[in-house]
ZAMAR-555597 format. One record per residue: residue in one letter; x, y, z of N, C-alpha, C in turn. Coordinates in steps of 0.2 Angstrom, whole numbers, plus 5000, padded with zeros to 4 digits. Example, Ala and Ser with C-alpha at 12.3 -4.5 7.8 and 13.67 -1.06 7.14 Angstrom:
<recs>
A|5066|4972|5039|5062|4978|5039|5066|4984|5039
S|5064|4989|5035|5068|4995|5036|5064|5000|5039
</recs>
This chain:
<recs>
M|4735|4761|4639|4726|4759|4640|4722|4756|4630
S|4726|4756|4626|4722|4755|4620|4720|4749|4619
Y|4721|4743|4625|4720|4736|4625|4712|4738|4627
L|4709|4742|4630|4701|4744|4632|4697|4744|4626
F|4700|4746|4621|4696|4750|4616|4693|4744|4612
K|4696|4739|4612|4694|4731|4611|4687|4730|4610
S|4682|4728|4606|4676|4726|4606|4675|4723|4610
R|4669|4721|4617|4670|4715|4620|4662|4712|4618
S|4660|4706|4619|4654|4703|4619|4647|4710|4622
E|4642|4707|4619|4636|4712|4621|4634|4705|4624
P|4630|4706|4630|4624|4702|4634|4618|4705|4630
T|4616|4696|4629|4609|4696|4624|4605|4699|4628
P|4600|4705|4629|4596|4706|4630|4589|4700|4630
I|4585|4701|4634|4578|4695|4633|4573|4701|4630
I|4570|4701|4626|4566|4709|4623|4562|4703|4620
P|4553|4703|4623|4549|4702|4622|4548|4702|4614
A|4546|4699|4609|4543|4699|4602|4541|4704|4600
S|4535|4707|4602|4531|4709|4599|4529|4717|4607
S|4524|4722|4601|4524|4728|4604|4517|4726|4608
E|4514|4721|4610|4509|4717|4614|4513|4716|4619
E|4518|4714|4619|4521|4710|4623|4523|4715|4629
Q|4529|4719|4624|4530|4724|4630|4524|4729|4635
L|4520|4728|4631|4514|4732|4634|4511|4727|4641
A|4511|4723|4638|4509|4717|4645|4514|4718|4649
K|4520|4718|4649|4526|4718|4653|4524|4725|4658
I|4522|4732|4654|4523|4737|4656|4515|4737|4661
N|4510|4734|4658|4505|4735|4665|4504|4728|4669
E|4510|4726|4671|4513|4720|4675|4516|4724|4681
V|4521|4729|4677|4524|4734|4683|4518|4737|4685
R|4514|4740|4680|4510|4746|4684|4507|4743|4690
E|4504|4735|4690|4502|4733|4694|4507|4731|4700
L|4512|4731|4699|4518|4728|4705|4521|4737|4708
L|4517|4740|4705|4517|4748|4706|4513|4750|4712
G|4509|4748|4711|4500|4750|4717|4499|4756|4715
N|4496|4760|4719|4496|4769|4719|4501|4774|4716
L|4507|4769|4714|4512|4775|4712|4512|4779|4707
P|4508|4774|4701|4508|4778|4695|4502|4785|4694
M|4497|4781|4701|4493|4789|4702|4498|4795|4705
E|4503|4793|4707|4504|4797|4714|4508|4801|4708
M|4513|4798|4703|4517|4801|4700|4516|4799|4692
P|4511|4801|4688|4509|4800|4682|4514|4800|4677
K|4516|4809|4678|4522|4810|4672|4529|4807|4672
F|4530|4805|4679|4537|4798|4679|4536|4795|4678
L|4530|4792|4678|4528|4784|4677|4523|4781|4671
S|4526|4785|4666|4523|4785|4660|4526|4778|4657
D|4525|4777|4650|4525|4769|4649|4531|4770|4645
A|4535|4774|4643|4542|4777|4642|4544|4775|4646
T|4543|4776|4652|4550|4776|4658|4551|4770|4661
I|4542|4767|4661|4541|4761|4664|4546|4756|4659
R|4545|4757|4652|4549|4754|4645|4558|4753|4647
R|4559|4759|4649|4565|4760|4650|4569|4756|4654
F|4565|4755|4661|4565|4752|4667|4567|4745|4664
L|4562|4744|4661|4562|4736|4662|4566|4735|4656
R|4567|4738|4650|4573|4737|4646|4582|4736|4649
A|4582|4743|4654|4588|4742|4658|4588|4734|4663
R|4583|4732|4666|4584|4729|4669|4580|4717|4665
N|4584|4719|4658|4583|4713|4657|4573|4711|4655
W|4571|4714|4656|4563|4717|4655|4560|4712|4661
S|4564|4709|4666|4560|4708|4673|4556|4712|4674
T|4549|4710|4675|4544|4715|4681|4547|4716|4686
V|4550|4711|4690|4550|4713|4696|4554|4715|4698
Q|4559|4715|4695|4566|4721|4696|4565|4728|4693
A|4563|4728|4687|4560|4735|4686|4556|4740|4691
A|4550|4733|4693|4546|4737|4699|4550|4741|4705
K|4556|4737|4706|4560|4737|4712|4565|4744|4712
S|4566|4744|4704|4570|4751|4702|4563|4757|4701
L|4561|4757|4698|4557|4762|4697|4553|4763|4706
K|4552|4759|4710|4551|4762|4718|4556|4766|4722
E|4563|4763|4720|4569|4767|4723|4569|4773|4720
A|4568|4772|4713|4569|4781|4709|4565|4786|4710
A|4556|4781|4714|4552|4787|4715|4551|4790|4720
S|4554|4785|4726|4557|4788|4734|4563|4793|4732
W|4567|4793|4728|4574|4800|4728|4572|4804|4722
R|4566|4804|4719|4564|4808|4717|4559|4813|4723
R|4554|4811|4723|4551|4814|4730|4556|4818|4734
Q|4563|4815|4737|4566|4818|4741|4571|4824|4736
Y|4573|4823|4731|4577|4827|4727|4573|4833|4723
K|4568|4831|4721|4565|4834|4717|4567|4838|4711
P|4570|4831|4706|4573|4834|4699|4569|4837|4696
E|4563|4839|4693|4559|4838|4690|4558|4847|4689
K|4559|4851|4697|4560|4856|4697|4565|4861|4696
I|4571|4858|4696|4579|4859|4692|4577|4863|4688
C|4580|4870|4686|4581|4875|4681|4585|4877|4677
W|4587|4879|4671|4593|4884|4671|4594|4891|4676
E|4590|4893|4679|4595|4896|4682|4594|4895|4689
N|4592|4889|4693|4596|4887|4698|4602|4885|4698
I|4605|4883|4691|4612|4880|4692|4619|4886|4694
A|4622|4885|4699|4628|4889|4700|4634|4888|4695
D|4632|4894|4693|4641|4897|4687|4641|4893|4682
S|4632|4894|4680|4630|4890|4674|4634|4892|4669
E|4637|4896|4666|4641|4900|4660|4647|4896|4661
N|4651|4892|4666|4656|4888|4667|4655|4881|4666
E|4650|4879|4670|4648|4872|4672|4645|4870|4664
A|4641|4875|4661|4640|4872|4652|4645|4869|4648
R|4650|4874|4648|4655|4874|4646|4660|4866|4648
R|4659|4863|4654|4661|4858|4657|4657|4851|4656
A|4649|4852|4653|4646|4847|4651|4639|4852|4647
Y|4638|4848|4642|4631|4852|4639|4631|4845|4634
I|4623|4847|4633|4620|4844|4626|4619|4846|4619
P|4624|4847|4615|4624|4848|4608|4619|4849|4605
D|4619|4853|4599|4614|4853|4594|4615|4847|4587
Y|4617|4844|4590|4619|4838|4582|4615|4830|4586
L|4614|4827|4581|4615|4820|4585|4619|4815|4581
D|4618|4809|4585|4624|4806|4579|4621|4801|4574
K|4624|4796|4570|4622|4796|4564|4613|4792|4563
N|4615|4788|4571|4610|4784|4573|4604|4788|4574
G|4604|4794|4577|4599|4798|4577|4598|4799|4583
R|4603|4796|4589|4603|4796|4596|4608|4804|4596
M|4603|4807|4602|4609|4812|4607|4614|4811|4609
V|4616|4817|4610|4625|4818|4614|4624|4821|4619
F|4630|4817|4621|4629|4820|4630|4636|4822|4631
I|4639|4828|4630|4647|4830|4631|4649|4833|4638
T|4654|4828|4640|4657|4831|4647|4665|4832|4646
L|4668|4838|4651|4674|4840|4649|4676|4840|4654
P|4679|4836|4660|4680|4834|4667|4687|4839|4669
T|4691|4841|4661|4697|4845|4664|4696|4852|4665
I|4691|4853|4663|4691|4861|4661|4688|4861|4671
K|4691|4868|4674|4690|4866|4681|4687|4871|4682
T|4686|4871|4688|4677|4871|4692|4679|4873|4697
K|4672|4879|4700|4673|4883|4706|4668|4881|4709
T|4660|4874|4706|4657|4876|4712|4657|4870|4715
S|4653|4868|4721|4653|4860|4725|4652|4854|4721
E|4654|4847|4724|4652|4842|4722|4645|4842|4723
K|4640|4845|4728|4635|4844|4727|4630|4850|4722
D|4635|4854|4719|4632|4857|4714|4632|4854|4706
H|4638|4847|4708|4641|4846|4701|4633|4842|4703
I|4632|4837|4705|4627|4834|4704|4620|4837|4702
K|4619|4843|4705|4612|4844|4703|4613|4847|4695
Y|4618|4847|4692|4620|4851|4685|4618|4844|4682
L|4622|4838|4683|4622|4833|4682|4615|4831|4680
V|4611|4830|4684|4603|4826|4685|4598|4832|4682
Y|4601|4840|4684|4598|4842|4677|4598|4842|4670
N|4606|4839|4668|4606|4838|4661|4601|4830|4659
L|4603|4825|4665|4599|4818|4663|4593|4821|4663
E|4589|4825|4666|4582|4826|4664|4578|4830|4657
N|4586|4834|4656|4584|4835|4646|4583|4830|4643
L|4589|4825|4644|4589|4821|4640|4582|4816|4641
V|4582|4816|4645|4575|4810|4647|4569|4813|4645
L|4571|4818|4641|4564|4824|4639|4563|4821|4633
N|4570|4819|4629|4571|4819|4621|4567|4811|4619
S|4568|4808|4626|4570|4799|4624|4566|4796|4624
E|4558|4801|4626|4550|4798|4628|4548|4793|4624
D|4550|4794|4616|4547|4787|4614|4554|4782|4609
A|4559|4783|4614|4564|4777|4609|4563|4773|4613
Q|4564|4770|4608|4564|4758|4608|4572|4756|4612
E|4575|4759|4611|4581|4758|4615|4585|4763|4617
E|4592|4762|4619|4594|4767|4623|4597|4775|4619
Y|4597|4779|4620|4594|4783|4615|4601|4789|4617
V|4607|4789|4622|4610|4793|4624|4619|4791|4622
V|4623|4794|4618|4628|4793|4618|4633|4799|4622
W|4636|4796|4627|4640|4801|4632|4646|4803|4629
M|4649|4804|4628|4656|4807|4627|4660|4812|4633
S|4667|4809|4634|4668|4812|4638|4676|4813|4637
D|4680|4820|4636|4685|4819|4634|4691|4821|4641
F|4697|4815|4640|4701|4817|4648|4709|4817|4646
R|4708|4821|4641|4715|4826|4638|4719|4832|4644
G|4722|4829|4647|4725|4831|4652|4724|4831|4658
W|4721|4825|4659|4716|4822|4667|4721|4822|4672
A|4717|4823|4677|4721|4824|4684|4716|4820|4687
V|4718|4818|4695|4717|4813|4699|4711|4820|4702
S|4713|4826|4702|4708|4830|4707|4703|4834|4701
S|4704|4832|4694|4698|4833|4688|4692|4829|4690
T|4692|4822|4692|4685|4820|4694|4688|4816|4701
P|4687|4821|4705|4686|4817|4711|4682|4809|4714
F|4684|4807|4716|4681|4799|4718|4673|4799|4720
S|4673|4802|4723|4666|4804|4728|4662|4805|4723
L|4665|4808|4719|4660|4812|4715|4657|4810|4709
T|4663|4804|4705|4663|4800|4700|4659|4794|4705
R|4658|4791|4711|4654|4787|4711|4646|4788|4713
E|4647|4794|4713|4639|4797|4716|4636|4799|4708
S|4642|4801|4703|4636|4802|4698|4634|4795|4695
L|4639|4791|4695|4638|4783|4691|4631|4779|4695
H|4631|4782|4703|4627|4778|4706|4618|4783|4702
I|4618|4787|4703|4612|4791|4700|4610|4788|4691
I|4615|4789|4690|4614|4786|4682|4612|4782|4681
Q|4616|4777|4685|4615|4767|4684|4604|4768|4689
K|4605|4770|4692|4600|4768|4698|4594|4771|4696
Y|4594|4779|4696|4586|4783|4694|4586|4784|4685
Y|4591|4782|4683|4590|4785|4675|4593|4779|4671
P|4591|4771|4673|4595|4767|4669|4591|4767|4662
G|4595|4763|4656|4591|4762|4650|4591|4767|4646
L|4595|4774|4649|4597|4780|4645|4603|4781|4641
V|4608|4779|4643|4616|4778|4640|4615|4773|4634
A|4615|4774|4630|4618|4768|4625|4624|4765|4625
V|4630|4772|4624|4638|4770|4623|4640|4776|4626
A|4647|4774|4631|4651|4781|4635|4656|4780|4630
I|4659|4785|4627|4664|4785|4623|4670|4791|4629
L|4675|4787|4631|4680|4791|4636|4686|4792|4630
T|4687|4799|4628|4693|4801|4625|4701|4802|4626
N|4706|4799|4625|4711|4804|4626|4712|4801|4634
P|4713|4798|4635|4716|4796|4644|4721|4796|4645
P|4724|4799|4648|4731|4796|4649|4733|4791|4655
R|4740|4789|4655|4740|4784|4656|4740|4783|4662
I|4740|4788|4666|4737|4789|4673|4732|4787|4676
F|4727|4786|4671|4722|4787|4671|4718|4779|4672
E|4722|4776|4669|4722|4767|4671|4724|4765|4677
S|4725|4767|4684|4723|4767|4689|4719|4767|4693
F|4715|4775|4691|4709|4776|4692|4703|4774|4688
W|4704|4770|4683|4699|4765|4681|4698|4760|4684
K|4703|4756|4686|4702|4750|4688|4698|4752|4697
I|4698|4756|4699|4694|4758|4707|4687|4758|4701
I|4686|4762|4699|4679|4765|4695|4676|4759|4694
R|4679|4756|4687|4674|4753|4683|4671|4746|4689
H|4674|4746|4695|4668|4741|4699|4662|4742|4703
F|4662|4749|4701|4656|4753|4703|4649|4752|4696
L|4654|4750|4691|4647|4751|4685|4645|4744|4687
E|4638|4744|4682|4634|4739|4682|4637|4734|4676
P|4638|4728|4676|4640|4724|4669|4637|4726|4663
K|4627|4730|4663|4628|4734|4657|4630|4738|4655
M|4632|4743|4659|4636|4749|4660|4643|4749|4656
N|4646|4745|4660|4654|4743|4659|4653|4741|4652
E|4650|4734|4648|4650|4734|4641|4648|4740|4637
K|4645|4745|4638|4643|4753|4633|4650|4756|4636
V|4657|4755|4638|4663|4758|4639|4669|4757|4633
K|4669|4764|4632|4675|4763|4624|4678|4770|4624
F|4686|4765|4624|4691|4770|4627|4694|4772|4617
V|4693|4779|4618|4695|4781|4609|4701|4786|4610
Y|4705|4786|4604|4712|4790|4605|4713|4796|4598
N|4712|4801|4597|4712|4807|4591|4719|4799|4590
N|4724|4800|4589|4730|4796|4585|4730|4790|4585
N|4723|4786|4586|4722|4779|4582|4717|4781|4577
S|4720|4776|4571|4718|4776|4564|4711|4774|4565
E|4712|4767|4567|4704|4764|4570|4700|4767|4574
S|4703|4771|4581|4700|4775|4581|4693|4781|4578
Q|4698|4784|4575|4695|4790|4569|4691|4787|4565
R|4692|4778|4564|4687|4776|4558|4680|4776|4563
I|4680|4773|4568|4675|4773|4573|4669|4779|4574
M|4672|4785|4575|4671|4790|4578|4669|4794|4570
G|4672|4793|4565|4669|4796|4557|4663|4789|4556
D|4661|4785|4557|4656|4781|4556|4650|4782|4561
M|4650|4782|4567|4646|4787|4571|4644|4794|4570
F|4647|4798|4568|4645|4805|4569|4649|4810|4560
D|4641|4814|4560|4647|4819|4554|4651|4823|4557
L|4658|4821|4556|4665|4824|4557|4663|4833|4554
D|4661|4836|4553|4658|4843|4553|4656|4847|4558
K|4652|4842|4561|4646|4845|4567|4653|4841|4572
L|4655|4835|4573|4659|4835|4578|4664|4840|4581
E|4664|4840|4587|4670|4843|4590|4675|4843|4587
S|4682|4846|4589|4690|4843|4584|4691|4840|4591
T|4690|4842|4599|4691|4840|4603|4692|4830|4603
F|4685|4831|4600|4684|4823|4599|4686|4818|4592
G|4689|4824|4590|4693|4821|4581|4687|4824|4577
G|4684|4827|4579|4679|4831|4571|4683|4837|4569
R|4678|4839|4566|4682|4846|4561|4678|4852|4563
N|4675|4853|4569|4670|4858|4571|4676|4862|4576
T|4677|4867|4573|4682|4871|4578|4679|4876|4583
V|4672|4879|4581|4667|4883|4584|4666|4881|4590
G|4666|4886|4595|4665|4884|4604|4659|4884|4604
L|4656|4885|4611|4651|4884|4613|4649|4892|4615
D|4641|4893|4610|4640|4899|4611|4634|4900|4617
I|4637|4904|4622|4633|4901|4629|4627|4905|4631
N|4625|4910|4627|4617|4916|4626|4614|4909|4623
K|4616|4906|4616|4613|4904|4612|4610|4899|4617
Y|4615|4894|4620|4615|4888|4626|4609|4890|4630
A|4611|4895|4632|4605|4897|4639|4600|4896|4637
E|4599|4900|4633|4590|4901|4628|4589|4895|4627
T|4590|4889|4623|4588|4883|4623|4586|4879|4629
M|4591|4880|4632|4590|4877|4640|4584|4880|4643
R|4583|4885|4643|4577|4889|4645|4570|4885|4642
R|4569|4885|4635|4565|4884|4631|4565|4875|4633
R|4569|4872|4636|4568|4864|4635|4564|4865|4642
D|4568|4868|4648|4566|4870|4654|4556|4871|4654
Q|4554|4875|4649|4547|4877|4649|4544|4871|4647
M|4548|4865|4642|4546|4862|4639|4546|4856|4646
R|4548|4855|4648|4547|4850|4655|4544|4853|4661
G|4542|4861|4661|4537|4862|4666|4540|4865|4672
A|4548|4865|4670|4554|4865|4677|4551|4872|4681
W|4551|4878|4674|4551|4886|4678|4545|4886|4682
T|4540|4883|4678|4533|4885|4682|4533|4881|4690
Q|4537|4875|4689|4536|4873|4695|4540|4872|4701
A|4546|4877|4698|4553|4879|4703|4548|4885|4706
N|4544|4889|4703|4541|4895|4704|4533|4893|4709
G|4533|4888|4710|4527|4886|4714|4523|4887|4709
N|4522|4886|4704|4513|4888|4699|4509|4883|4698
T|4514|4876|4698|4511|4870|4696|4512|4867|4701
S|4509|4859|4701|4510|4854|4706|4516|4850|4705
S|4520|4846|4709|4527|4844|4706|4523|4836|4704
R|4518|4835|4705|4516|4829|4704|4514|4829|4695
</recs>
């Protein structure tokens, strides 16, 4: 699948020339949303509206439509209430997906998934943990002017059972529909040859902009190594992805970090009914 690693031409987004023009677009979206910004002021911040505008090529109509869909989903799913204590089998799940304590060389957050680690939880719990991570990534991207997350996933030893089709499709739906404009690049490392057939199906569920962000990397490929070295401090990057860091995740420290983030988001108090969900 090395041919998939070749760079593809990036679509040219239509970006307003000045911050004043961007603000005008944001205000136009607010008008299209009616009373929603008053109902969900924390969610419908300028930063969120800007992110949806960016993901929808600065179309106010499309951004407003997407925001209404996301608001409807949030009313039902209540992602802001999910906290670390709600995560089933959190110790093992954190080893399968986590937010490391380093950034890439462009200052972007990193989200790591290791789907070949065996799990004991249901698909419903998988989705809940994905949403929990997305909420935390959004928390740190409020002031970002462009996509802020580098998503890395290692597929060494992958089998079809590692990423069930229904789970993969639902995960992509949530990321693209309810958290658009967050992922800057998705790096898939070391997929075996049998992954190609699975990928040919899955790529049909990717929006064009997301499809352009997917890059395939192989640890034994010199060009891949060069690109990873350009993107990351190799002393911090995990050896799984070609870095020199062989220290595993300290689950106790990670759990404390996530609990602190829950407090920053207000998730713990909301989950325990001490504040309004709005």
